[in-house]
C-alpha positions as CSV (number, residue, x, y, z in Angstrom):
1,M,10.0,5.0,14.6
2,S,6.8,3.2,13.5
3,K,6.3,2.1,10.0
4,R,2.7,3.3,10.1
5,L,1.9,6.8,8.8
6,F,-1.1,9.2,9.4
7,V,-2.0,11.1,6.2
8,G,-4.4,14.0,6.7
9,G,-6.0,16.6,4.4
10,L,-6.7,14.2,1.6
11,P,-9.1,15.1,-1.2
12,Y,-12.4,13.3,-0.6
13,S,-12.3,11.8,-4.1
14,L,-8.9,10.1,-3.7
15,T,-8.9,6.3,-3.8
16,N,-6.8,3.8,-1.9
17,E,-5.1,2.8,-5.2
18,E,-4.2,6.4,-6.0
19,L,-2.8,6.9,-2.4
20,Q,-0.8,3.7,-2.6
21,E,0.6,4.9,-6.0
22,I,1.8,8.1,-4.4
23,F,3.5,6.4,-1.5
24,S,5.0,3.5,-3.6
25,K,7.2,6.1,-5.3
26,I,9.0,6.4,-1.9
27,G,9.1,2.7,-1.1
28,A,7.2,-0.6,-0.7
29,V,3.7,-0.1,0.8
30,V,2.3,-2.8,3.0
31,S,-1.2,-1.4,3.4
32,C,-3.1,1.7,2.6
33,N,-6.5,2.5,4.3
34,I,-8.5,5.6,3.6
35,I,-11.0,6.1,6.5
36,T,-14.6,6.4,5.4
37,D,-17.8,7.3,7.2
38,K,-19.6,4.1,8.1
39,F,-23.0,5.5,7.1
40,T,-22.3,7.3,3.9
41,G,-19.2,5.5,2.7
42,R,-17.6,8.9,1.9
43,S,-14.0,9.5,2.7
44,K,-13.2,11.5,5.9
45,G,-10.1,13.0,4.3
46,F,-7.5,11.0,6.2
47,A,-5.8,7.7,5.9
48,F,-3.2,5.3,7.4
49,V,-0.3,4.0,5.3
50,E,2.0,1.3,6.4
51,M,5.5,1.2,4.8
52,E,7.6,-2.0,4.6
53,K,10.8,-0.3,5.9
54,E,11.3,2.3,8.6
55,E,13.7,4.3,6.5
56,D,10.9,4.6,3.8
57,T,8.6,5.9,6.5
58,K,11.0,8.7,7.4
59,K,11.6,9.5,3.7
60,A,7.8,9.6,3.1
61,I,7.4,12.2,5.9
62,E,10.3,14.3,4.6
63,T,9.2,14.1,1.0
64,L,5.4,14.2,1.1
65,N,4.5,16.3,4.2
66,D,3.0,19.7,3.3
67,T,2.8,18.8,-0.4
68,E,-0.3,19.2,-2.6
69,V,-2.4,16.3,-3.7
70,G,-5.6,16.9,-5.8
71,G,-5.5,20.6,-4.9
72,R,-5.2,20.0,-1.1
73,K,-2.2,20.3,1.1
74,I,-1.6,17.0,2.9
75,T,0.0,16.3,6.2
76,V,2.1,13.1,6.7
77,S,3.3,12.1,10.1
78,E,4.0,9.1,12.3
79,A,0.8,7.5,13.4
80,R,0.1,7.4,17.1
81,P,-1.1,4.1,18.7
82,P,-4.8,3.9,19.0
83,K,-6.3,5.0,22.3
84,E,-7.8,2.2,24.5
85,R,-11.6,2.3,24.7
86,N,-13.5,1.4,27.8
């Protein structure tokens, strides 16, 4: 299992720091990156979180998937590798 997670359904107002705080309750967070629109700078409502340990990744999926954050139900799953661009 990868240590990188995809987190979808995030409130647009959520910050990287707030997201990191949520996941740090599960285990050590290596990085947290909310994806934003390159023109407006507004959140696209999803992020990638990298956990230090694989067991924390699994625990984060089990604990946080389908929970509510800021009034929105979030999805937490293992991140797929990026597709190659031609």
